[in-house]
C-alpha positions in Angstrom: 219.5 83.8 69.1 219.3 86.8 71.0 222.5 89.8 71.9 223.2 91.4 75.6 225.2 94.0 75.9 225.4 95.0 79.5 227.5 97.8 80.7 228.6 100.1 83.7 231.3 101.9 86.1 233.2 100.3 89.6 232.0 102.5 92.2 234.4 101.6 95.5 235.2 99.2 94.0 238.6 98.3 92.9 239.6 95.9 89.6 241.3 92.9 92.2 238.3 93.0 93.3 235.8 93.0 91.4 237.9 90.6 89.0 237.1 87.9 92.3 234.3 88.9 92.3 233.3 87.8 89.0 235.3 84.6 89.2 232.8 83.7 92.5 229.2 84.3 89.8 231.3 82.6 87.0 229.8 79.2 88.1 226.4 80.5 88.2 225.9 82.6 85.7 227.2 78.6 83.7 223.9 77.7 85.3 221.5 80.4 84.3 218.2 78.6 81.6 219.1 79.5 77.8 222.7 81.4 78.0 224.8 80.1 75.5 227.6 82.4 76.7 229.1 85.4 78.7 231.7 87.4 78.0 233.4 89.2 80.6 234.1 93.4 79.6 236.8 95.2 80.5 238.0 98.2 80.5 239.8 100.1 83.2 241.1 103.5 81.1 236.9 104.0 80.9 236.2 102.4 84.3 233.8 100.5 82.0 232.8 96.6 83.0 230.1 94.5 81.8 228.9 91.3 79.4 228.4 90.2 75.8 225.6 87.4 76.7 224.5 85.1 74.1 221.0 84.0 74.7 219.4 81.1 72.7 216.6 83.5 72.5 215.0 86.8 73.7 212.8 84.9 76.0 215.4 83.4 77.7 216.9 87.1 78.4 213.6 88.0 79.6 212.7 85.4 81.9 216.9 86.0 83.2 215.7 89.7 84.2 213.0 87.9 86.5 215.8 86.3 88.6 217.1 86.8 92.3 220.5 87.2 90.7 219.8 89.8 87.8 217.8 91.4 90.6 221.3 91.2 92.9 223.0 92.7 89.6 220.7 96.0 88.8 220.5 96.6 93.0 224.8 95.7 93.9 225.7 99.1 95.3 229.5 98.9 93.6 228.2 98.6 90.0 226.6 102.3 88.8 225.6 103.6 85.7 224.7 100.2 84.9 223.5 100.3 81.0 222.0 97.4 78.7 220.9 96.9 74.3 220.0 93.8 73.2 219.5 93.0 69.8 218.3 90.2 67.5 220.4 88.6 65.5 221.2 87.9 61.9 221.8 84.4 62.0 223.1 83.9 58.3 225.7 85.9 57.9 226.8 85.5 61.4 227.3 81.9 60.5 229.1 82.5 57.6 231.5 85.3 59.6 232.2 82.1 62.4 230.4 85.2 64.9 228.3 82.3 67.1 230.0 79.5 69.3 228.7 76.4 68.8 225.3 75.8 70.7 225.1 73.2 72.1 221.9 71.5 70.9 
């Protein structure tokens, strides 16, 4: 498993409009090969938004960075200061603490 945390700020886009955009894009993200889950994040007080992605492996995450969907997100004029950090998962202790959702085979 591999975790990716993406954060950004909204520019000239209200939270309601952003929420509608997320709702439109969610089904597309759900179909990304190798993506186990995506948690959508919002902190209105700091204008910080983003997602926590759980990937089957790092290769799936890297493959996503080569898609049109990824290109459209990182070039979106209303999403600024985009930061992406990825992490390996220590799976054994994470399973003990129920940190991973059930992963489809």
